[in-house]
N, C-alpha and C positions, 0 to 999 in steps of 0.2 A: 495703487493697488498694494498687494503684499502686506507689509507690516502696518500700513496705514490703517487698515480696518481695526486691527487689535489696539493700536494706539488711541484711535478715536473712541473705541468702546471703553477703554480704561478711563478716559477723560469723562465720558458720560457717567460712569459710575461715581466719580468724585464730585461731579457738579450736577445737582438735581435739576430737572426740567430743562436740560440742554443749555445751561448757562456756561458755555464754554469760554466765550470771550466777550468783553464789553468794548464795543467799537465807539468811535467818536460820537456817532449819532445817538447811541444809547446813553453815553455820558451826558449829552445835551438834554435828552429826555429826563434823565435823573435830576439834573440841575433845575429843569423847568418844574418838575414835581416838587422839589425842595422849595423853590420860590413860591409855588402855589400854596404849599402847606403853610407858609409863613404869612400868607395874605390874610386880610381881615375876615373874621368869621361873622361879622355883623355890619350891615350897611347903615348909613345915616338914618334912613327911614325906619329900619328895624330898631335901632337904638331909641328913636323917638317914640315909636308907637307899640313896641312889644309889651305883651302882658308878661311881666317878669316872673309872676308866680307860675304861669304856664311854661315859661322857658325853664325855670328851675325844676318843674315837674318832669319835663322831657329829659333833662340832664340826669335827674335822679333815676329815671327809668332805664337810662343807658349806663348807669353806674359811674358817671363822670365825677372826678374829684373837684374840690373847691378851686383848683387852679383854672378851671374853665371860666369862672367868673372873672378872673384876672384878665383873660383874653377879651371878655366883653368890655371890661373897664378900659383897657387900652384902646380898643377900637372906638368906643363911644367917646373917649376923651378927645380923639382927633376931630370930633364934630361938636365939641363943647357940651356933651351930654353925659350925665352921671347915671348909670343904671341903678335900679333899686335893689340893693343887696338883700334887705330884709324880706322883700317879696320873693326874690329868687331863692333865698335860703329856705323860706317856708315851703315853697313848692317842691324844692329838691328833697328836703327831709321827709315830706309827705310821701313821695314816691320811693324814696330809699327803703321805706318800710316794706314795700312790695318787692323791690329789687333784692333785698338781702334775705331772700327765702332760699331754702335748700334747692328747690327745683330750678330756680333761676341761676343759682351758682353752678349747678350741673350743666345747664344749657350753655352758659358762658364758657365753661371749661371744655365741653365737647366740641364747641365751634372754634376752638383755638383762641378765644378771646382772652383779654388780660384783666385781672382784678386790680383795681386802683386803691384798695384799702379804704373804701368808703363806708363800710358797715360798722355799726357800733359794737362795742365789746360784748353786748348781750346776744347779738345775732351772728357775729363774725365766725365763731367757732364752727357752728353747724353749716354756715354758708361755705366756709373754706373746705370743710370735709367733702361736701358735695361738689364743690368746684374742682378739687384735686382728683376726685373720682372721674369727673368729666374730662379733665385735662389728660389723665392717663389713658382714657378711651381714645381721645383725639390722637395721642402719641402712638398708640398701637395701630390705629387705622392709617396714620401717616406713614408709619414704618412699612406696613404692608403695601401701601401704594408705591413707595420707593422701590421695594423689592420687585413688584410687578413691572415697574418701568424698566428696571435693570434686566429683567427676564426678556422683555420685549426688545430691548437694545441688543442683548446677546443673540437672540433669535435672528434679528435682522442682519447682524454682522455675519453670522454663519451662513445665512441665505445668500448674501452678497458674495461671500467667498466661493460658495458652490457655483454660483452663476459665472464668476470669473474663471473658475477652474474648468468648467465646461467650455467656455470660450477659448481658453488657452489650448485645451486638448484638441479642439477643432482646428486651430491654427497649426498645431504640431503635425497633424496628419495631412495638411494641405500640400498640394503639389508644388506650390510656389515657395514654400518655406525652406530655407537653406539649412544645412547641418549645423552651422554656427548659431542660427536663430533657434533651432530646436534645442540645442544645449542650454541656451540662456532661458528658454521657456520652461524646460524641464527643471532647472534650478529654481525658477519662480514657483513652479508647481510644488516642489518640495517645501519651500518656505510657506506657501499658502496652507499646505497640509499640516505643518507644525502649528501655525496660528490657529487653524481650525481645531486641532487637538486641544490646544490650551483653552479655547473658547468652550469646547464641549465639556471639559473638566469643570470650568467655571459655571457652566449651565447646570451641572449636577449639584454644585454647592448652592446655587441660587434656588433651585427647586427645593432643596432641603430647608433653606432659610424660609422659603415661602410656606412650606408645610408647618414649620414651627411657629411662624408669625400668625398663620391662620388659626392654629390651635390656641395660641395665647390670646388672640382676639376673641375667639369663640368662648373660651373659659371666662374671660373678663366680662363679656357681654352678659353671660349668665349671672355673674356676680352683681352686675349693675341692675339687672331685673330683680334679683333677690333683695337688693337694697331699696327697691321701690321706684326706680327711675326708668 
């Protein structure tokens, strides 16, 4: 109790989504994910029977760079198979024309996606302008989400302190509580009151931040609509 609530709350503010500690099992999960991410992207059957034009078309639709074909080449080499680069490139370039449109750039940006520099010089400028607009929208929404999470954490911390305060007060007036225990509990109540005061001041700042974030997001959403997205 006491200072613990405030300390935990401060940690929550510094680490989004409750990422307070990474325990051994979490490290193991991360290592497994890294190992899986380095696994083959294509099986022997896929290497042998894939329509490489269609594969390239899908990669173009996802805005993947040419390094993707390098992954295919390494995977298929393990099976003694050479993927058809010309067919893959033809399919990819065909769908990159559709990918490198302003609307798609905006969609990638607002979803928090990454642009891999795949568009030609003729289309990249308008694509990037739309992408950056979407990325800024994503950033504003993410910022508001973080503030809302911090407000919830703050509210919960205050509520827990109030519950403990009520519990301690009930113990203080109990017949079985000694004078020495009452003194210690009163000191704890004072500390809880101080922490609650700090949290309430922080709550006011968070509310102000949320109002400003909501206004910024609202204004930007209007600008996005006016830009045609």
